[in-house]
C-alpha positions in Angstrom: 8.9 -9.2 2.6 6.0 -6.8 1.9 4.1 -8.2 4.8 7.1 -7.6 7.1 7.4 -3.9 6.1 3.9 -2.7 5.5 1.0 -2.2 8.0 -1.9 0.2 8.3 0.4 3.1 9.4 2.6 2.8 6.3 0.0 2.6 3.6 -2.6 5.2 2.6 -5.1 5.3 -0.3 -6.7 8.5 -1.7 -3.9 10.9 -0.8 -4.3 14.4 -2.0 -1.1 15.8 -3.5 -0.5 18.3 -6.3 3.2 17.7 -6.8 6.1 15.2 -6.6 7.5 17.2 -3.7 4.2 17.0 -1.8 4.0 13.2 -2.3 7.7 12.8 -1.3 7.0 14.7 1.9 3.9 12.7 2.7 5.8 9.4 2.2 8.8 10.5 4.2 6.6 11.8 7.0 4.9 8.3 7.2 8.3 6.6 7.4 9.4 9.1 10.1 6.3 8.3 12.1 7.5 4.7 12.5 10.3 6.0 14.7 12.8 4.1 12.5 14.1 7.1 10.6 16.9 8.6 12.7 17.6 11.6 10.6 14.9 13.0 8.3 17.1 15.6 6.6 19.7 13.0 5.7 17.0 10.7 4.4 15.6 13.4 2.2 19.1 14.4 0.9 19.8 10.8 0.0 16.4 10.4 -1.7 17.0 13.6 -3.7 20.5 12.5 -4.7 19.2 9.1 -5.9 16.5 10.9 -7.9 19.0 13.0 -9.6 20.8 9.8 -10.8 17.5 8.2 -12.1 13.8 9.0 -12.3 11.6 7.6 -9.6 8.8 7.3 -12.1 8.7 3.8 -13.5 6.0 2.5 -15.9 2.2 1.9 -15.5 1.6 4.7 -13.1 4.2 3.6 -10.5 6.9 5.6 -8.8 9.4 4.2 -6.4 11.5 6.9 -4.7 14.1 5.0 -2.7 17.5 5.4 -1.2 20.3 3.7 0.7 21.0 5.9 3.7 22.6 6.1 7.1 19.4 7.6 8.3 17.9 4.1 9.0 19.3 1.0 10.7 16.7 -1.3 9.0 14.7 -1.1 5.8 11.4 0.8 5.9 8.7 1.3 3.3 5.5 3.2 2.8 3.0 3.2 -0.1 0.4 5.8 -1.0 -2.1 6.0 -3.8 -2.8 9.6 -5.0 -6.3 10.8 -5.7 -5.2 12.1 -9.0 -2.2 10.9 -11.2 0.8 13.2 -11.0 3.2 13.9 -13.9 6.6 13.2 -12.4 8.7 12.5 -15.5 8.1 8.7 -15.5 10.1 6.5 -17.9 7.0 5.8 -20.0 5.9 9.5 -20.0 2.7 8.6 -18.1 1.6 10.2 -14.8 2.0 8.1 -11.6 -0.6 7.3 -9.0 1.0 4.4 -7.0 4.0 5.7 -4.9 6.2 3.5 -2.9 9.1 4.8 -0.9 11.7 2.7 0.7 14.8 3.5 2.7 17.5 1.0 3.6 20.8 1.1 5.3 23.9 1.7 3.2 25.6 -1.2 4.9 23.1 -3.9 3.7 22.1 -4.4 0.0 20.3 -7.8 0.0 16.9 -6.7 1.5 16.8 -3.5 -0.6 17.3 -5.4 -3.9 14.8 -8.2 -2.9 12.2 -5.7 -1.9 12.4 -3.8 -5.2 12.3 -7.1 -7.2 9.3 -8.3 -5.2 7.4 -5.0 -5.7 8.3 -5.0 -9.4 6.9 -8.5 -9.8 3.7 -7.6 -8.0 3.0 -4.4 -9.8 3.7 -5.6 -13.3 0.2 -7.2 -13.3 -2.5 -4.9 -14.5 -5.1 -6.6 -12.4 -3.0 -6.1 -9.2 -2.5 -2.4 -10.0 -6.3 -2.1 -10.6 -7.0 -3.7 -7.2 -4.5 -1.3 -5.5 -6.0 1.7 -7.2 -9.5 0.6 -6.2 -8.7 0.4 -2.4 -10.6 3.0 -0.4 -9.3 2.2 3.1 -5.9 1.3 4.6 -7.1 -2.2 5.2 -8.3 -2.6 1.6 -4.9 -1.3 0.4 -3.0 -3.8 2.5 -5.2 -6.6 1.3 -4.7 -5.6 -2.3 -0.9 -5.5 -1.8 -0.5 -8.7 0.3 -3.1 -11.1 -1.2 
């Protein structure tokens, strides 16, 4: 599923961001650039509402802001690696550096759940996280994610 959703326009290593808000904006702008986000403001409201219910910061330096929203007709995803880890209130209290945003339609739950499970399985391996963090180009990051 990752290979279907990610390409060189939806991944970015070495992103400079000083706050959770800045990284959220970067990710949402990447998704909007795909042309698949029909209403940016609605997508942002739904992301923020989901974040109020639960932290987007997971463990091991990973954050997964996500939402089910009527702002998209099909699932979209983007991944960025920040230059410096950001304290975003993660579940393990550690700063995050790997940020993955996904939006999926409210009317469909299967792909959303499968995607989150797939990314969770992938990123639980320390060696995979290290490969992702070592990526310097978009192509390197895609290879690290998909190999």
